[in-house]
C-alpha positions in Angstrom: 58.0 5.1 92.6 55.8 3.5 94.8 54.9 4.6 98.0 57.1 2.7 99.9 60.5 4.0 97.8 59.2 7.4 98.5 59.4 6.9 102.3 62.4 5.6 102.2 64.0 8.7 99.8 62.2 11.3 102.2 63.2 9.7 105.5 67.1 9.6 104.8 68.4 13.9 105.5 70.0 15.2 102.3 74.0 14.7 102.5 73.9 18.7 102.0 71.9 19.7 104.8 74.4 17.2 107.0 77.1 19.0 105.7 75.7 22.3 106.6 75.0 21.0 109.9 78.8 20.0 110.6 79.5 23.4 109.4 77.4 25.3 111.7 78.5 23.0 114.8 82.3 23.4 114.0 82.0 27.3 113.3 80.1 27.8 116.7 82.8 25.4 118.8 85.4 27.9 116.7 83.9 31.2 117.7 82.9 29.5 121.5 86.8 28.5 121.6 88.0 32.0 120.3 86.0 33.7 123.0 87.9 33.2 126.4 91.3 34.3 124.0 89.1 37.3 123.5 88.5 38.1 126.8 92.1 37.7 127.4 93.0 40.3 125.0 90.3 42.7 126.8 91.4 42.4 130.4 95.2 43.2 128.5 93.8 46.2 126.9 92.2 47.1 129.9 95.2 46.3 132.4 97.8 48.1 129.5 95.6 50.9 128.1 98.2 53.5 127.9 101.1 51.3 127.1 98.8 50.3 124.1 98.0 53.5 123.1 102.0 54.8 123.0 102.8 51.8 121.2 104.7 53.0 118.3 103.1 51.3 115.1 104.3 52.4 111.4 102.4 52.8 108.1 103.9 50.2 105.9 104.9 47.7 109.0 104.3 44.1 109.1 102.9 42.5 112.2 101.2 39.4 113.2 97.6 39.9 113.9 95.3 37.7 116.1 92.1 38.1 114.5 90.4 35.2 116.1 87.2 33.8 114.6 84.7 35.9 112.4 81.9 34.9 110.1 81.9 34.2 106.9 84.6 35.2 104.7 85.8 37.8 106.8 89.6 36.9 108.0 90.1 34.6 110.7 93.1 33.5 112.8 96.5 34.9 113.5 98.1 36.0 110.3 100.4 38.7 109.1 98.8 42.3 108.8 100.3 45.5 107.5 99.4 49.2 109.0 98.2 51.3 106.4 96.5 54.1 108.5 98.6 56.9 108.8 101.4 57.9 111.3 98.7 60.2 113.0 96.4 58.0 113.5 98.9 55.3 114.6 100.4 57.5 117.5 97.4 58.7 118.6 94.6 55.9 118.5 94.2 52.7 120.0 93.5 51.3 117.0 95.2 51.4 113.5 94.0 50.6 109.8 95.3 47.1 108.4 95.1 45.2 105.4 95.8 41.2 106.1 97.4 39.4 103.9 96.9 36.0 102.7 99.5 32.9 100.8 96.6 32.3 99.2 98.0 34.2 95.6 95.3 33.8 92.7 96.9 34.9 89.7 95.1 36.3 86.6 95.2 33.9 83.9 95.1 34.8 79.9 91.3 33.4 79.0 92.4 32.6 75.5 95.9 30.8 76.6 95.1 29.4 79.5 98.9 30.7 80.3 99.2 33.3 83.6 99.9 36.8 83.1 103.0 38.1 84.4 104.8 41.1 84.5 108.0 42.2 82.6 110.2 40.7 85.3 108.1 37.5 85.2 106.3 37.7 88.4 102.2 36.7 88.6 99.9 39.4 87.8 97.0 39.1 90.6 93.4 38.7 89.5 91.9 40.7 91.3 92.3 44.5 91.5 91.8 45.1 94.8 95.1 42.2 95.8 98.8 43.4 95.5 101.1 40.6 96.0 104.1 40.8 98.0 107.3 38.3 97.5 109.2 36.8 100.1 112.1 36.7 97.8 112.2 40.7 98.6 110.5 40.8 101.6 112.3 37.9 103.6 110.3 38.2 106.8 107.3 36.6 104.7 106.6 33.0 105.3 105.3 32.8 102.0 104.9 35.0 99.3 101.5 36.8 99.7 98.7 38.9 98.8 97.6 42.0 100.5 93.5 41.7 100.3 92.7 45.3 100.5 88.6 44.7 100.0 89.7 43.2 104.3 91.0 46.5 104.9 89.6 46.4 108.8 90.1 48.8 112.3 91.8 46.3 114.8 93.1 47.4 118.5 96.5 47.4 118.7 96.2 44.9 121.4 95.2 42.4 118.7 98.8 43.3 117.1 101.9 40.8 117.9 105.1 40.4 116.4 107.0 42.9 113.9 108.0 41.0 111.1 108.9 44.3 108.8 108.6 47.0 107.1 107.5 47.5 103.2 109.2 49.9 101.0 107.5 53.5 100.2 106.8 52.3 96.5 104.9 49.4 97.9 103.0 51.4 100.4 101.8 53.6 97.8 101.1 50.5 95.7 98.8 49.4 98.3 97.7 52.7 98.6 96.2 52.9 95.2 94.9 49.3 95.4 92.7 50.9 98.6 91.5 54.0 96.8 90.4 51.6 94.0 88.6 49.3 96.9 87.4 52.5 98.5 86.1 54.3 95.5 88.2 57.4 96.2 
């Protein structure tokens, strides 16, 4: 390579750097767009603290939750969540523990055959031990078959919780609880 070719190649920024710069700019814009919404939620909490504290939240209930814009692999935006905290906490705290749901189901496959691993009922098995699948045919209030991501369990203010969609049955709550215990090493 001669000097002229070397100068030409080094004067052009790498494509990866351009992509990273664009990603950073987009993330900054998304966070700035979320800021006024977060301020509004904070004001609503201040104006209605007693009402929010008294909101009846029950374990196993599915609500929409406004996570806003977050960092890395944290869940973003408005999405359904399952309340997993116990009802004593739910009735006395301004916060509840929730498990976010995603419509992106990652199913286990047989390494040798490439076939999907399924239950006796023919339903897909989650690829990750920390995930638990909830199916629309069982819970018609869900817009999609969903994966509960117990590794994303987090505490949120009740002000972030919006529409109540429905409730899980006790069997699924217990199975979710087992996934949470596994996730937290309990």
